[in-house]
C-alpha positions in Angstrom: 18.6 46.8 34.0 22.0 47.0 32.5 23.8 45.2 29.7 27.5 46.2 29.5 29.5 45.0 26.5 33.3 44.8 26.5 36.1 43.3 24.5 35.9 45.3 21.3 38.9 47.0 19.7 41.1 47.1 16.7 42.2 43.8 15.2 44.0 42.7 12.0 42.2 40.7 9.3 42.3 37.0 10.3 42.5 37.9 14.0 40.2 37.1 16.9 38.3 38.9 19.5 36.0 37.8 22.4 33.2 40.1 23.3 31.5 39.9 26.7 28.2 41.2 27.9 27.6 41.5 31.6 23.9 41.6 32.6 22.2 42.9 35.7 18.8 43.9 36.9 16.8 41.0 35.5 16.7 37.2 35.7 19.4 36.6 33.1 18.9 32.8 33.0 15.4 33.2 31.7 16.2 35.4 28.7 17.3 34.5 25.2 20.5 36.5 24.6 21.5 37.9 21.2 24.3 39.8 19.6 23.6 42.3 16.9 25.9 44.5 14.9 25.5 47.7 13.0 28.0 49.0 10.4 28.2 52.6 9.3 25.3 53.4 6.9 23.8 49.9 7.4 20.9 48.5 9.3 21.4 46.7 12.6 21.6 42.9 11.9 21.4 39.8 14.0 24.7 38.1 14.5 23.9 35.2 16.8 21.4 34.1 19.5 21.4 31.6 22.3 18.6 30.1 24.3 18.1 30.7 28.0 19.8 27.4 28.9 22.5 27.7 26.3 21.5 24.5 24.6 20.4 26.1 21.4 22.3 28.6 19.2 21.6 30.3 15.9 23.9 32.3 13.6 23.6 34.5 10.6 24.9 32.8 7.6 28.0 35.0 7.2 29.1 34.2 10.7 28.6 30.5 10.7 31.9 28.7 11.4 33.7 31.8 12.5 31.6 33.1 15.5 30.6 31.3 18.6 28.0 32.5 21.1 28.0 31.1 24.6 26.7 32.1 28.1 27.5 31.6 31.7 24.3 31.9 33.7 26.2 31.8 37.0 28.0 34.9 35.9 25.1 36.6 34.1 27.3 36.9 31.1 27.0 36.2 27.4 30.0 35.9 25.1 30.8 36.2 21.4 34.0 34.5 20.2 34.9 35.9 16.8 37.6 34.2 14.7 38.9 34.8 11.2 37.7 38.4 11.3 37.3 40.2 8.1 37.2 44.0 7.4 33.4 43.6 6.7 32.9 42.5 10.3 33.7 46.1 11.3 30.7 47.4 13.2 29.4 48.3 16.6 28.3 45.1 18.3 25.3 45.2 20.6 24.1 42.8 23.3 20.3 42.2 23.5 18.2 40.4 26.0 14.8 39.1 24.8 12.2 38.5 27.5 10.7 35.0 28.0 7.4 36.2 26.7 9.1 37.9 23.7 7.2 41.0 24.5 10.2 43.3 25.2 13.9 43.4 25.1 16.9 45.3 26.5 19.9 46.7 24.7 23.5 47.3 25.7 25.4 50.5 24.7 27.5 48.6 22.1 31.2 48.0 21.6 33.2 49.0 18.6 35.0 46.3 16.6 37.3 47.4 13.8 39.0 45.0 11.5 41.8 46.6 9.6 45.5 46.2 8.7 
């Protein structure tokens, strides 16, 4: 099983980034996919989630209207479009795959997002 995030980097406040997470080794289309983030000295927090079919999404309050989660089951990839980025969005962003039964999940290695002028 692999989850490989990409797309992180340094961006100015107000800018945008699109994160990708390429999955392999499991039946991607059956898993709920989630993005988490962890800032220095803080606990890991849920950013957004998307159902296996992509029909349902959920966001943390501070991300609503700025971030969009999507997935392409044909490409085994989940995305996070981040707009209007703020310095407080600086964190390592992790991809997570939650099993259909909810009994286990997989993590990616994370990608750093830094929002700074």
